[in-house]
A tleap script that builds the chain and sets N, CA, C and O, in Angstrom:
source leaprc.protein.ff14SB
mol = sequence {
  NMET LYS LEU THR LEU SER PHE LEU SER PHE
  PHE MET SER ILE VAL ILE LEU SER SER CYS
  GLU LYS GLU TYR SER SER ASP TYR VAL ARG
  TRP GLY GLU LYS ILE ASP GLY GLY ASN SER
  ILE GLU LEU LEU GLU GLU HIE ASN ILE PRO
  TYR LYS LEU LYS LYS GLY ILE ILE TYR ILE
  PRO GLU ASP ALA VAL ASN LYS ALA SER TYR
  CYS CYS CSER
}
set mol.1.N position { 25.577 -6.863 18.017 }
set mol.1.CA position { 25.789 -7.863 19.060 }
set mol.1.C position { 25.530 -9.264 18.517 }
set mol.1.O position { 26.298 -10.195 18.762 }
set mol.2.N position { 24.422 -9.396 17.766 }
set mol.2.CA position { 24.057 -10.697 17.222 }
set mol.2.C position { 25.099 -11.171 16.209 }
set mol.2.O position { 25.426 -12.356 16.159 }
set mol.3.N position { 25.621 -10.240 15.402 }
set mol.3.CA position { 26.644 -10.576 14.421 }
set mol.3.C position { 27.926 -11.021 15.115 }
set mol.3.O position { 28.560 -11.981 14.678 }
set mol.4.N position { 28.309 -10.353 16.168 }
set mol.4.CA position { 29.495 -10.713 16.925 }
set mol.4.C position { 29.345 -12.095 17.550 }
set mol.4.O position { 30.288 -12.887 17.539 }
set mol.5.N position { 28.193 -12.384 18.084 }
set mol.5.CA position { 27.934 -13.686 18.688 }
set mol.5.C position { 27.965 -14.791 17.638 }
set mol.5.O position { 28.487 -15.876 17.896 }
set mol.6.N position { 27.416 -14.527 16.470 }
set mol.6.CA position { 27.434 -15.509 15.378 }
set mol.6.C position { 28.862 -15.778 14.926 }
set mol.6.O position { 29.257 -16.926 14.721 }
set mol.7.N position { 29.638 -14.696 14.772 }
set mol.7.CA position { 31.028 -14.849 14.366 }
set mol.7.C position { 31.817 -15.637 15.413 }
set mol.7.O position { 32.608 -16.510 15.058 }
set mol.8.N position { 31.615 -15.344 16.669 }
set mol.8.CA position { 32.300 -16.040 17.746 }
set mol.8.C position { 31.945 -17.523 17.750 }
set mol.8.O position { 32.821 -18.367 17.935 }
set mol.9.N position { 30.682 -17.844 17.549 }
set mol.9.CA position { 30.245 -19.246 17.488 }
set mol.9.C position { 30.897 -19.967 16.315 }
set mol.9.O position { 31.360 -21.099 16.456 }
set mol.10.N position { 30.931 -19.316 15.166 }
set mol.10.CA position { 31.558 -19.899 13.988 }
set mol.10.C position { 33.050 -20.134 14.227 }
set mol.10.O position { 33.569 -21.205 13.912 }
set mol.11.N position { 33.722 -19.156 14.770 }
set mol.11.CA position { 35.156 -19.259 15.044 }
set mol.11.C position { 35.452 -20.390 16.025 }
set mol.11.O position { 36.397 -21.151 15.816 }
set mol.12.N position { 34.675 -20.512 17.070 }
set mol.12.CA position { 34.884 -21.570 18.061 }
set mol.12.C position { 34.637 -22.953 17.441 }
set mol.12.O position { 35.333 -23.912 17.775 }
set mol.13.N position { 33.671 -23.056 16.560 }
set mol.13.CA position { 33.404 -24.325 15.878 }
set mol.13.C position { 34.598 -24.745 15.037 }
set mol.13.O position { 34.986 -25.913 15.046 }
set mol.14.N position { 35.175 -23.810 14.319 }
set mol.14.CA position { 36.347 -24.102 13.496 }
set mol.14.C position { 37.518 -24.536 14.371 }
set mol.14.O position { 38.207 -25.500 14.039 }
set mol.15.N position { 37.752 -23.854 15.463 }
set mol.15.CA position { 38.850 -24.195 16.362 }
set mol.15.C position { 38.657 -25.595 16.933 }
set mol.15.O position { 39.604 -26.380 16.976 }
set mol.16.N position { 37.472 -25.908 17.360 }
set mol.16.CA position { 37.203 -27.225 17.955 }
set mol.16.C position { 37.373 -28.325 16.918 }
set mol.16.O position { 37.990 -29.349 17.209 }
set mol.17.N position { 36.843 -28.138 15.725 }
set mol.17.CA position { 36.947 -29.160 14.696 }
set mol.17.C position { 38.375 -29.356 14.218 }
set mol.17.O position { 38.785 -30.487 13.955 }
set mol.18.N position { 39.128 -28.294 14.103 }
set mol.18.CA position { 40.506 -28.428 13.638 }
set mol.18.C position { 41.401 -29.063 14.690 }
set mol.18.O position { 42.410 -29.680 14.346 }
set mol.19.N position { 41.059 -28.928 15.942 }
set mol.19.CA position { 41.884 -29.531 16.994 }
set mol.19.C position { 41.629 -31.019 17.143 }
set mol.19.O position { 42.384 -31.706 17.832 }
set mol.20.N position { 40.583 -31.530 16.514 }
set mol.20.CA position { 40.271 -32.953 16.609 }
set mol.20.C position { 41.161 -33.814 15.728 }
set mol.20.O position { 41.310 -35.008 15.991 }
set mol.21.N position { 41.751 -33.245 14.698 }
set mol.21.CA position { 42.593 -34.023 13.806 }
set mol.21.C position { 44.010 -34.058 14.344 }
set mol.21.O position { 44.605 -33.022 14.640 }
set mol.22.N position { 44.535 -35.256 14.465 }
set mol.22.CA position { 45.864 -35.461 15.028 }
set mol.22.C position { 46.866 -35.611 13.898 }
set mol.22.O position { 46.629 -36.344 12.938 }
set mol.23.N position { 47.974 -34.922 14.015 }
set mol.23.CA position { 49.078 -35.090 13.091 }
set mol.23.C position { 50.092 -36.021 13.742 }
set mol.23.O position { 50.592 -35.743 14.832 }
set mol.24.N position { 50.388 -37.108 13.078 }
set mol.24.CA position { 51.356 -38.066 13.614 }
set mol.24.C position { 52.709 -37.771 13.003 }
set mol.24.O position { 52.819 -37.541 11.798 }
set mol.25.N position { 53.741 -37.778 13.835 }
set mol.25.CA position { 55.049 -37.375 13.335 }
set mol.25.C position { 56.166 -38.346 13.680 }
set mol.25.O position { 57.318 -38.104 13.321 }
set mol.26.N position { 55.859 -39.419 14.354 }
set mol.26.CA position { 56.934 -40.325 14.762 }
set mol.26.C position { 57.217 -41.364 13.686 }
set mol.26.O position { 56.553 -41.403 12.649 }
set mol.27.N position { 58.204 -42.198 13.946 }
set mol.27.CA position { 58.574 -43.262 13.027 }
set mol.27.C position { 57.485 -44.329 12.980 }
set mol.27.O position { 56.734 -44.515 13.938 }
set mol.28.N position { 57.417 -45.013 11.865 }
set mol.28.CA position { 56.443 -46.091 11.718 }
set mol.28.C position { 56.975 -47.362 12.373 }
set mol.28.O position { 58.148 -47.705 12.228 }
set mol.29.N position { 56.103 -48.048 13.089 }
set mol.29.CA position { 56.462 -49.297 13.764 }
set mol.29.C position { 55.503 -50.394 13.306 }
set mol.29.O position { 54.392 -50.122 12.852 }
set mol.30.N position { 55.958 -51.633 13.435 }
set mol.30.CA position { 55.120 -52.767 13.054 }
set mol.30.C position { 53.930 -52.850 14.006 }
set mol.30.O position { 54.091 -52.823 15.226 }
set mol.31.N position { 52.739 -52.949 13.431 }
set mol.31.CA position { 51.530 -53.012 14.249 }
set mol.31.C position { 50.827 -54.347 14.116 }
set mol.31.O position { 50.214 -54.811 15.077 }
set mol.32.N position { 50.896 -54.969 12.970 }
set mol.32.CA position { 50.225 -56.257 12.783 }
set mol.32.C position { 50.338 -56.720 11.355 }
set mol.32.O position { 51.065 -56.138 10.549 }
set mol.33.N position { 49.613 -57.772 11.052 }
set mol.33.CA position { 49.628 -58.331 9.707 }
set mol.33.C position { 48.264 -58.166 9.066 }
set mol.33.O position { 47.233 -58.199 9.739 }
set mol.34.N position { 48.277 -57.986 7.743 }
set mol.34.CA position { 47.024 -57.914 7.004 }
set mol.34.C position { 46.517 -59.345 6.850 }
set mol.34.O position { 47.193 -60.194 6.269 }
set mol.35.N position { 45.346 -59.596 7.366 }
set mol.35.CA position { 44.763 -60.929 7.342 }
set mol.35.C position { 43.595 -60.916 6.363 }
set mol.35.O position { 42.761 -60.011 6.390 }
set mol.36.N position { 43.542 -61.935 5.492 }
set mol.36.CA position { 42.415 -62.033 4.565 }
set mol.36.C position { 41.127 -62.124 5.358 }
set mol.36.O position { 41.011 -62.926 6.284 }
set mol.37.N position { 40.171 -61.305 4.994 }
set mol.37.CA position { 38.890 -61.278 5.688 }
set mol.37.C position { 38.901 -60.388 6.917 }
set mol.37.O position { 37.853 -60.157 7.520 }
set mol.38.N position { 40.075 -59.879 7.303 }
set mol.38.CA position { 40.168 -58.976 8.450 }
set mol.38.C position { 39.809 -57.556 8.043 }
set mol.38.O position { 39.802 -57.222 6.858 }
set mol.39.N position { 39.516 -56.735 9.019 }
set mol.39.CA position { 39.110 -55.360 8.707 }
set mol.39.C position { 40.042 -54.323 9.321 }
set mol.39.O position { 39.630 -53.184 9.546 }
set mol.40.N position { 41.274 -54.689 9.593 }
set mol.40.CA position { 42.217 -53.759 10.229 }
set mol.40.C position { 42.438 -52.512 9.399 }
set mol.40.O position { 42.417 -51.401 9.928 }
set mol.41.N position { 42.651 -52.682 8.100 }
set mol.41.CA position { 42.904 -51.534 7.220 }
set mol.41.C position { 41.695 -50.597 7.202 }
set mol.41.O position { 41.845 -49.377 7.276 }
set mol.42.N position { 40.511 -51.171 7.103 }
set mol.42.CA position { 39.305 -50.351 7.071 }
set mol.42.C position { 39.130 -49.567 8.371 }
set mol.42.O position { 38.732 -48.402 8.354 }
set mol.43.N position { 39.430 -50.215 9.498 }
set mol.43.CA position { 39.308 -49.530 10.787 }
set mol.43.C position { 40.325 -48.408 10.925 }
set mol.43.O position { 40.002 -47.341 11.446 }
set mol.44.N position { 41.554 -48.638 10.462 }
set mol.44.CA position { 42.561 -47.576 10.508 }
set mol.44.C position { 42.116 -46.388 9.665 }
set mol.44.O position { 42.226 -45.239 10.093 }
set mol.45.N position { 41.616 -46.665 8.474 }
set mol.45.CA position { 41.143 -45.579 7.605 }
set mol.45.C position { 39.963 -44.857 8.223 }
set mol.45.O position { 39.884 -43.630 8.168 }
set mol.46.N position { 39.048 -45.606 8.810 }
set mol.46.CA position { 37.859 -45.024 9.433 }
set mol.46.C position { 38.219 -44.081 10.576 }
set mol.46.O position { 37.520 -43.097 10.819 }
set mol.47.N position { 39.314 -44.385 11.279 }
set mol.47.CA position { 39.729 -43.570 12.423 }
set mol.47.C position { 40.877 -42.627 12.085 }
set mol.47.O position { 41.536 -42.090 12.975 }
set mol.48.N position { 41.110 -42.431 10.776 }
set mol.48.CA position { 42.123 -41.478 10.287 }
set mol.48.C position { 43.509 -41.754 10.835 }
set mol.48.O position { 44.241 -40.827 11.183 }
set mol.49.N position { 43.867 -43.008 10.911 }
set mol.49.CA position { 45.199 -43.393 11.353 }
set mol.49.C position { 45.994 -43.783 10.111 }
set mol.49.O position { 45.620 -44.721 9.405 }
set mol.50.N position { 47.093 -43.068 9.837 }
set mol.50.CA position { 47.881 -43.396 8.648 }
set mol.50.C position { 48.573 -44.746 8.826 }
set mol.50.O position { 48.894 -45.153 9.943 }
set mol.51.N position { 48.793 -45.422 7.722 }
set mol.51.CA position { 49.466 -46.719 7.784 }
set mol.51.C position { 50.251 -46.948 6.504 }
set mol.51.O position { 50.000 -46.315 5.479 }
set mol.52.N position { 51.191 -47.852 6.583 }
set mol.52.CA position { 51.931 -48.307 5.414 }
set mol.52.C position { 51.830 -49.824 5.418 }
set mol.52.O position { 51.865 -50.456 6.474 }
set mol.53.N position { 51.708 -50.393 4.252 }
set mol.53.CA position { 51.600 -51.836 4.110 }
set mol.53.C position { 52.792 -52.318 3.296 }
set mol.53.O position { 52.949 -51.947 2.133 }
set mol.54.N position { 53.633 -53.149 3.916 }
set mol.54.CA position { 54.817 -53.686 3.237 }
set mol.54.C position { 54.846 -55.192 3.433 }
set mol.54.O position { 54.955 -55.682 4.557 }
set mol.55.N position { 54.747 -55.919 2.333 }
set mol.55.CA position { 54.814 -57.379 2.346 }
set mol.55.C position { 53.821 -57.988 3.334 }
set mol.55.O position { 54.146 -58.944 4.038 }
set mol.56.N position { 52.627 -57.437 3.383 }
set mol.56.CA position { 51.577 -57.976 4.247 }
set mol.56.C position { 51.662 -57.550 5.698 }
set mol.56.O position { 50.851 -57.992 6.511 }
set mol.57.N position { 52.622 -56.700 6.048 }
set mol.57.CA position { 52.782 -56.196 7.414 }
set mol.57.C position { 52.277 -54.765 7.470 }
set mol.57.O position { 52.597 -53.951 6.603 }
set mol.58.N position { 51.483 -54.456 8.497 }
set mol.58.CA position { 50.932 -53.115 8.672 }
set mol.58.C position { 51.846 -52.322 9.610 }
set mol.58.O position { 52.162 -52.772 10.711 }
set mol.59.N position { 52.262 -51.147 9.160 }
set mol.59.CA position { 53.070 -50.233 9.965 }
set mol.59.C position { 52.267 -48.966 10.210 }
set mol.59.O position { 51.636 -48.437 9.295 }
set mol.60.N position { 52.290 -48.478 11.448 }
set mol.60.CA position { 51.612 -47.231 11.797 }
set mol.60.C position { 52.588 -46.349 12.576 }
set mol.60.O position { 53.582 -46.851 13.102 }
set mol.61.N position { 52.323 -45.044 12.657 }
set mol.61.CA position { 53.198 -44.173 13.445 }
set mol.61.C position { 53.211 -44.621 14.913 }
set mol.61.O position { 52.190 -45.033 15.465 }
set mol.62.N position { 54.375 -44.529 15.516 }
set mol.62.CA position { 54.526 -44.975 16.905 }
set mol.62.C position { 53.580 -44.237 17.847 }
set mol.62.O position { 53.060 -44.829 18.793 }
set mol.63.N position { 53.353 -42.949 17.595 }
set mol.63.CA position { 52.462 -42.206 18.476 }
set mol.63.C position { 50.982 -42.452 18.186 }
set mol.63.O position { 50.124 -41.821 18.803 }
set mol.64.N position { 50.667 -43.365 17.249 }
set mol.64.CA position { 49.287 -43.745 16.981 }
set mol.64.C position { 48.960 -45.137 17.510 }
set mol.64.O position { 47.834 -45.609 17.351 }
set mol.65.N position { 49.926 -45.794 18.135 }
set mol.65.CA position { 49.727 -47.175 18.585 }
set mol.65.C position { 48.594 -47.277 19.607 }
set mol.65.O position { 47.758 -48.174 19.501 }
set mol.66.N position { 48.550 -46.392 20.576 }
set mol.66.CA position { 47.497 -46.447 21.580 }
set mol.66.C position { 46.119 -46.259 20.971 }
set mol.66.O position { 45.185 -46.988 21.306 }
set mol.67.N position { 45.988 -45.295 20.086 }
set mol.67.CA position { 44.690 -45.046 19.436 }
set mol.67.C position { 44.294 -46.255 18.584 }
set mol.67.O position { 43.136 -46.673 18.599 }
set mol.68.N position { 45.242 -46.809 17.849 }
set mol.68.CA position { 44.959 -47.971 16.998 }
set mol.68.C position { 44.584 -49.184 17.844 }
set mol.68.O position { 43.685 -49.939 17.475 }
set mol.69.N position { 45.247 -49.375 18.948 }
set mol.69.CA position { 44.920 -50.506 19.825 }
set mol.69.C position { 43.532 -50.347 20.422 }
set mol.69.O position { 42.804 -51.326 20.580 }
set mol.70.N position { 43.169 -49.129 20.750 }
set mol.70.CA position { 41.859 -48.860 21.350 }
set mol.70.C position { 40.727 -49.059 20.338 }
set mol.70.O position { 39.708 -49.674 20.652 }
set mol.71.N position { 40.911 -48.541 19.138 }
set mol.71.CA position { 39.806 -48.556 18.180 }
set mol.71.C position { 39.795 -49.778 17.260 }
set mol.71.O position { 38.754 -50.111 16.693 }
set mol.72.N position { 40.904 -50.428 17.111 }
set mol.72.CA position { 40.998 -51.454 16.070 }
set mol.72.C position { 41.325 -52.846 16.588 }
set mol.72.O position { 41.596 -53.745 15.792 }
set mol.73.N position { 41.306 -53.041 17.861 }
set mol.73.CA position { 41.625 -54.377 18.402 }
set mol.73.C position { 40.358 -55.138 18.733 }
set mol.73.O position { 40.424 -56.276 19.197 }
savepdb mol mol.pdb
quit
């Protein structure tokens, strides 16, 4: 019984932790500009939001815009 309960607890922990990571699949949209002294890139990395940087412009997946606005504005 104790072994079954331990296994169940372990399994539920794995399920919960794996469901916390979001996979973004939409097209990248312009989100902002990289500003000297700004911390936008660091905040995106800290919150596991993928980004692309082209000519000083930050692009993020369209389905990550709300999360990025909430955590990085």
